[in-house]
PAPAKE-828722 format. One record per atom (N, C-alpha, C, O, CB): x, y negated, z. Coordinates in steps of 0.1 Angstrom, whole numbers, plus 5000, padded with zeros to 4 digits. Atoms other than C-alpha are relative to their C-alpha. Glycine has a CB too. Layout:
BEGIN
[[X; Y; Z]],
...
END
This chain:
BEGIN
[[4989; 5003; 5000]],
[[5670; 4261; 8867]],
[[5006; 4997; 4988]],
[[5001; 5001; 4977]],
[[5005; 5008; 5006]],
[[4995; 4998; 5017]],
[[5689; 4255; 8837]],
[[5019; 4998; 5006]],
[[5026; 4993; 5014]],
[[4991; 4982; 4984]],
[[4979; 5001; 5000]],
[[5728; 4259; 8833]],
[[5007; 4988; 4991]],
[[5001; 4983; 4981]],
[[5009; 5016; 4991]],
[[4988; 4999; 5014]],
[[5756; 4246; 8813]],
[[5013; 5000; 5004]],
[[5019; 5001; 5015]],
[[5001; 4986; 4989]],
[[4985; 5002; 5005]],
[[5788; 4244; 8800]],
[[5007; 4989; 5000]],
[[5001; 4979; 4997]],
[[5002; 5002; 4987]],
[[4992; 5014; 5000]],
[[5820; 4219; 8806]],
[[5011; 5009; 4996]],
[[5013; 5019; 5003]],
[[5002; 4989; 5015]],
[[4990; 5003; 4996]],
[[5849; 4221; 8792]],
[[5014; 4996; 5012]],
[[5019; 4985; 5011]],
[[4997; 4997; 4995]],
[[4986; 5007; 4992]],
[[5880; 4216; 8818]],
[[5012; 4997; 4990]],
[[5012; 5003; 4979]],
[[5007; 5010; 5013]],
[[4991; 5002; 5006]],
[[5910; 4203; 8807]],
[[5013; 5013; 5008]],
[[5010; 5022; 5015]],
[[5001; 4983; 5001]],
[[4995; 4995; 4997]],
[[5941; 4216; 8813]],
[[5003; 4999; 5012]],
[[5003; 5009; 5019]],
[[5006; 5000; 4994]],
[[4995; 5007; 4982]],
[[5951; 4197; 8847]],
[[4984; 5005; 5005]],
[[4983; 5009; 5017]],
[[5004; 4977; 5002]],
[[5009; 4996; 4989]],
[[5918; 4204; 8858]],
[[4993; 5016; 5002]],
[[4983; 5021; 5008]],
[[4989; 4990; 4999]],
[[5007; 4984; 4999]],
[[5918; 4241; 8851]],
[[5014; 5008; 5010]],
[[5014; 5017; 5018]],
[[4998; 5010; 4980]],
[[4987; 4998; 4990]],
[[5956; 4242; 8866]],
[[5000; 4997; 5014]],
[[5007; 5004; 5022]],
[[5011; 4992; 4995]],
[[5001; 5002; 4988]],
[[5947; 4226; 8897]],
[[4992; 5009; 5012]],
[[4991; 5004; 5024]],
[[4997; 4989; 4998]],
[[5015; 4994; 4993]],
[[5919; 4253; 8913]],
[[5009; 5019; 4997]],
[[5003; 5030; 5000]],
[[4979; 4994; 4987]],
[[4998; 4989; 5003]],
[[5943; 4282; 8902]],
[[5016; 5000; 5017]],
[[5024; 4991; 5020]],
[[5004; 5002; 4980]],
[[4996; 5003; 4994]],
[[5962; 4297; 8935]],
[[5014; 5004; 4994]],
[[5023; 5006; 5002]],
[[4995; 5002; 5010]],
[[4988; 4987; 5006]],
[[5992; 4316; 8910]],
[[5009; 4991; 4996]],
[[5020; 4995; 4994]],
[[4997; 5013; 4986]],
[[4992; 5006; 5012]],
[[6004; 4285; 8891]],
[[4997; 4985; 5004]],
[[5004; 4976; 5001]],
[[4992; 5004; 4983]],
[[5005; 5017; 4994]],
[[5984; 4254; 8909]],
[[5004; 4991; 5009]],
[[5015; 4991; 5015]],
[[4991; 4998; 5005]],
[[5000; 5002; 4986]],
[[5974; 4230; 8932]],
[[4996; 5005; 5005]],
[[4996; 5000; 5017]],
[[4999; 4993; 5005]],
[[5010; 4993; 4987]],
[[5952; 4252; 8950]],
[[5010; 5005; 5007]],
[[5011; 5001; 5018]],
[[4988; 5012; 4998]],
[[4991; 4992; 4998]],
[[5982; 4276; 8954]],
[[5008; 4991; 5012]],
[[5009; 4995; 5023]],
[[5006; 5005; 4986]],
[[4993; 5008; 4997]],
[[6004; 4248; 8965]],
[[4991; 4993; 5019]],
[[4996; 4991; 5030]],
[[5002; 4990; 4984]],
[[5006; 5007; 4989]],
[[5977; 4232; 8991]],
[[5002; 5012; 5009]],
[[5005; 5011; 5020]],
[[4985; 4994; 4998]],
[[5005; 4983; 4988]],
[[5973; 4272; 9007]],
[[5014; 5001; 5006]],
[[5015; 5009; 5015]],
[[4995; 5020; 4989]],
[[4985; 4991; 4993]],
[[6014; 4273; 9013]],
[[4999; 4987; 5007]],
[[5005; 4988; 5017]],
[[5016; 5005; 4990]],
[[5001; 5012; 4990]],
[[6006; 4236; 9028]],
[[4996; 5001; 5016]],
[[5001; 4997; 5026]],
[[4991; 4991; 4994]],
[[5009; 5000; 4992]],
[[5983; 4244; 9049]],
[[5003; 5012; 5011]],
[[5003; 5010; 5023]],
[[4988; 4999; 4992]],
[[4989; 4991; 4996]],
[[5999; 4277; 9060]],
[[5009; 4991; 5012]],
[[5007; 4989; 5024]],
[[5010; 5004; 4984]],
[[4991; 5007; 4993]],
[[6031; 4256; 9071]],
[[4994; 4993; 5008]],
[[5002; 4992; 5018]],
[[5009; 4992; 4994]],
[[5008; 5013; 4996]],
[[6007; 4230; 9087]],
[[4994; 5010; 5015]],
[[4995; 5007; 5027]],
[[4986; 4993; 4985]],
[[5009; 4985; 4991]],
[[5988; 4263; 9107]],
[[5013; 5006; 5010]],
[[5009; 5011; 5021]],
[[4994; 5017; 4986]],
[[4992; 4993; 4993]],
[[6022; 4276; 9122]],
[[5012; 4992; 5000]],
[[5023; 4997; 4997]],
[[5002; 5014; 4996]],
[[4995; 5016; 4994]],
[[6036; 4237; 9133]],
[[5017; 4997; 4985]],
[[5026; 4988; 4987]],
[[5008; 5002; 5026]],
[[4983; 5002; 5005]],
[[6069; 4239; 9105]],
[[4994; 4990; 4989]],
[[5002; 4991; 4980]],
[[5011; 5018; 4993]],
[[5005; 5010; 5005]],
[[6050; 4212; 9087]],
[[4983; 4989; 5006]],
[[4974; 4990; 5015]],
[[5000; 5006; 4987]],
[[5008; 5010; 4993]],
[[6028; 4183; 9092]],
[[4985; 5002; 4992]],
[[4985; 5010; 4983]],
[[5006; 4983; 5000]],
[[5010; 4994; 5006]],
[[5990; 4185; 9081]],
[[4998; 4990; 4989]],
[[4990; 4993; 4980]],
[[4988; 5003; 5009]],
[[4999; 5011; 5014]],
[[5995; 4152; 9055]],
[[4997; 5005; 4986]],
[[4987; 5002; 4979]],
[[5014; 4996; 4998]],
[[5000; 4999; 5012]],
[[6008; 4168; 9026]],
[[4991; 5008; 4998]],
[[4983; 5009; 4988]],
[[5011; 5003; 4994]],
[[5018; 4988; 5004]],
[[5981; 4198; 9032]],
[[4985; 4991; 5001]],
[[4975; 4996; 4998]],
[[4997; 5015; 5016]],
[[5013; 5011; 5000]],
[[5954; 4168; 9037]],
[[5004; 4998; 4980]],
[[4997; 5002; 4970]],
[[5004; 4978; 5016]],
[[4998; 5007; 5015]],
[[5971; 4153; 9002]],
[[4994; 5013; 4987]],
[[4985; 5014; 4979]],
[[5019; 4996; 4997]],
[[5001; 4989; 5008]],
[[5974; 4184; 8985]],
[[4980; 5003; 4994]],
[[4972; 5001; 4985]],
[[5009; 5013; 5012]],
[[5021; 4996; 4998]],
[[5932; 4197; 8995]],
[[4996; 4991; 4993]],
[[4986; 4994; 4987]],
[[4991; 4999; 5017]],
[[5014; 5017; 5008]],
[[5919; 4157; 8979]],
[[4999; 5007; 4987]],
[[4990; 5008; 4979]],
[[5009; 4977; 4995]],
[[4995; 4998; 5023]],
[[5939; 4172; 8943]],
[[4991; 5007; 5000]],
[[4984; 5007; 4990]],
[[5017; 5009; 4990]],
[[5006; 4986; 5005]],
[[5921; 4201; 8946]],
[[4987; 4997; 4998]],
[[4983; 4998; 4987]],
[[5003; 5013; 5010]],
[[5016; 5004; 4996]],
[[5886; 4193; 8955]],
[[4996; 4986; 4989]],
[[4985; 4981; 4987]],
[[4999; 4994; 5020]],
[[5006; 5017; 5006]],
[[5889; 4158; 8931]],
[[4989; 5006; 4994]],
[[4977; 5003; 4997]],
[[5012; 4989; 4986]],
[[5012; 5004; 5012]],
[[5870; 4170; 8903]],
[[4995; 5014; 5000]],
[[4995; 5022; 5010]],
[[5006; 4995; 4981]],
[[5007; 4988; 5001]],
[[5852; 4196; 8886]],
[[5006; 5020; 5006]],
[[5016; 5027; 5008]],
[[4997; 4999; 4984]],
[[4995; 4987; 4994]],
[[5850; 4231; 8898]],
[[4994; 5014; 4999]],
[[4984; 5019; 5005]],
[[5001; 4999; 5013]],
[[5004; 4985; 5005]],
[[5850; 4267; 8881]],
[[4991; 5012; 5010]],
[[4994; 5017; 5021]],
[[5015; 5007; 4997]],
[[5009; 4990; 4990]],
[[5824; 4290; 8895]],
[[4997; 5010; 4984]],
[[4985; 5012; 4983]],
[[4981; 4991; 5011]],
[[5008; 4997; 5006]],
[[5819; 4308; 8863]],
[[5005; 5018; 5004]],
[[5010; 5024; 5014]],
[[4998; 4992; 4985]],
[[5001; 4982; 4995]],
[[5819; 4348; 8859]],
[[5014; 5004; 5000]],
[[5018; 5015; 5002]],
[[4990; 5013; 4988]],
[[4988; 4994; 5007]],
[[5853; 4348; 8850]],
[[5008; 4993; 5015]],
[[5018; 4999; 5018]],
[[5006; 4995; 4981]],
[[4992; 5001; 4994]],
[[5865; 4329; 8881]],
[[5000; 5012; 5014]],
[[4990; 5019; 5016]],
[[4998; 4986; 5003]],
[[4998; 4988; 4990]],
[[5879; 4355; 8915]],
[[5009; 4989; 5009]],
[[5010; 4977; 5011]],
[[5009; 5018; 4993]],
[[4990; 5010; 4981]],
[[5903; 4347; 8949]],
[[5012; 4997; 4989]],
[[5021; 4992; 4995]],
[[5011; 5016; 5022]],
[[4989; 5007; 5001]],
[[5928; 4337; 8926]],
[[5001; 4983; 4992]],
[[5008; 4973; 4994]],
[[5007; 5011; 4993]],
[[5005; 5010; 5011]],
[[5912; 4311; 8901]],
[[4987; 4994; 5007]],
[[4980; 4999; 5016]],
[[4995; 5008; 4986]],
[[5014; 5004; 4995]],
[[5885; 4288; 8906]],
[[4992; 4999; 5018]],
[[4998; 4996; 5029]],
[[4993; 5010; 4993]],
[[5009; 5007; 4984]],
[[5858; 4281; 8939]],
[[5003; 5012; 5007]],
[[5009; 5010; 5017]],
[[4980; 4996; 5001]],
[[4989; 4989; 4993]],
[[5870; 4320; 8948]],
[[5012; 4995; 5011]],
[[5014; 4997; 5023]],
[[5009; 5005; 4987]],
[[4989; 5005; 4992]],
[[5901; 4304; 8957]],
[[5005; 4989; 5010]],
[[5015; 4989; 5018]],
[[5004; 4997; 4994]],
[[4998; 5015; 4997]],
[[5895; 4268; 8966]],
[[4993; 5002; 5004]],
[[4989; 4991; 5007]],
[[5001; 4989; 4993]],
[[5006; 4996; 4986]],
[[5872; 4284; 8992]],
[[5008; 5006; 5004]],
[[5007; 5005; 5016]],
[[4988; 5006; 5003]],
[[4989; 4993; 4989]],
[[5899; 4305; 9003]],
[[5009; 4990; 5009]],
[[5014; 4991; 5020]],
[[5011; 5009; 4993]],
[[4986; 5008; 4992]],
[[5922; 4278; 9009]],
[[4990; 4987; 5009]],
[[4995; 4980; 5018]],
[[5015; 4990; 4983]],
[[5007; 5009; 4990]],
[[5897; 4257; 9026]],
[[5000; 5007; 5012]],
[[5005; 5004; 5023]],
[[4985; 4995; 4996]],
[[5002; 4991; 4984]],
[[5888; 4283; 9051]],
[[5008; 4998; 5003]],
[[5008; 4988; 5010]],
[[4996; 5014; 5004]],
[[4988; 4998; 4997]],
[[5925; 4289; 9056]],
[[5001; 4983; 5010]],
[[5003; 4983; 5022]],
[[5010; 5003; 4983]],
[[5000; 5009; 4996]],
[[5924; 4252; 9063]],
[[4991; 5000; 5014]],
[[4995; 4996; 5024]],
[[4998; 4991; 4989]],
[[5018; 4998; 4984]],
[[5890; 4257; 9092]],
[[5009; 5009; 5006]],
[[5013; 4999; 5012]],
[[4979; 5012; 4995]],
[[4991; 4991; 4995]],
[[5914; 4284; 9107]],
[[5004; 4995; 5016]],
[[5013; 4987; 5019]],
[[5012; 5001; 4989]],
[[4999; 5009; 4986]],
[[5912; 4277; 9146]],
[[4993; 4991; 5004]],
[[4998; 4983; 5012]],
[[5008; 4994; 5002]],
[[5002; 5013; 5000]],
[[5884; 4254; 9142]],
[[5005; 4986; 4997]],
[[5001; 4976; 5003]],
[[4999; 5001; 5005]],
[[4993; 5008; 5008]],
[[5904; 4233; 9123]],
[[4994; 4994; 4989]],
[[4999; 4992; 4978]],
[[5009; 5006; 4997]],
[[5010; 5006; 5014]],
[[5874; 4218; 9104]],
[[5004; 4989; 4993]],
[[5003; 4989; 4981]],
[[4984; 4994; 5004]],
[[5004; 5016; 5000]],
[[5880; 4180; 9103]],
[[5017; 5002; 4989]],
[[5022; 4992; 4983]],
[[4998; 4987; 5021]],
[[4990; 4998; 5014]],
[[5913; 4198; 9077]],
[[4994; 5007; 4998]],
[[4999; 5018; 5001]],
[[5013; 5005; 4998]],
[[5002; 4997; 5013]],
[[5892; 4211; 9055]],
[[4984; 4986; 4997]],
[[4972; 4987; 4994]],
[[4996; 5021; 5000]],
[[5012; 5008; 5003]],
[[5872; 4179; 9051]],
[[5015; 4984; 4997]],
[[5019; 4975; 5004]],
[[4984; 4999; 5018]],
[[4984; 5008; 5002]],
[[5907; 4157; 9037]],
[[4995; 4987; 5004]],
[[4983; 4984; 5004]],
[[5008; 5000; 4981]],
[[5006; 5011; 4996]],
[[5910; 4122; 9050]],
[[4997; 4995; 5016]],
[[5001; 4984; 5020]],
[[4989; 5003; 4993]],
[[5000; 5000; 4992]],
[[5900; 4126; 9082]],
[[5010; 5005; 5009]],
[[5018; 5013; 5004]],
[[4991; 5002; 5000]],
[[4986; 5002; 4989]],
[[5924; 4126; 9117]],
[[4991; 5006; 5009]],
[[4994; 5008; 5021]],
[[5009; 4984; 5005]],
END
């Protein structure tokens, strides 16, 4: 198995952050949709942005950044059997 190193752009890295990026905004909108205070359309749009490019799974990735953060966000979207919400674009 070979591994390669890719350098992410600032935009690609920022969208993967729960603290300051699109992943955090997506999680916020998922939680709003789950509580009924907002619809799923905005959450779906943010999730699509989060998964639109390369995902950082390097050793430095963790709960607040990269693959674990994105996984956490997608898992939250699937709470209560809402698996269609973990796959943006499906109603």
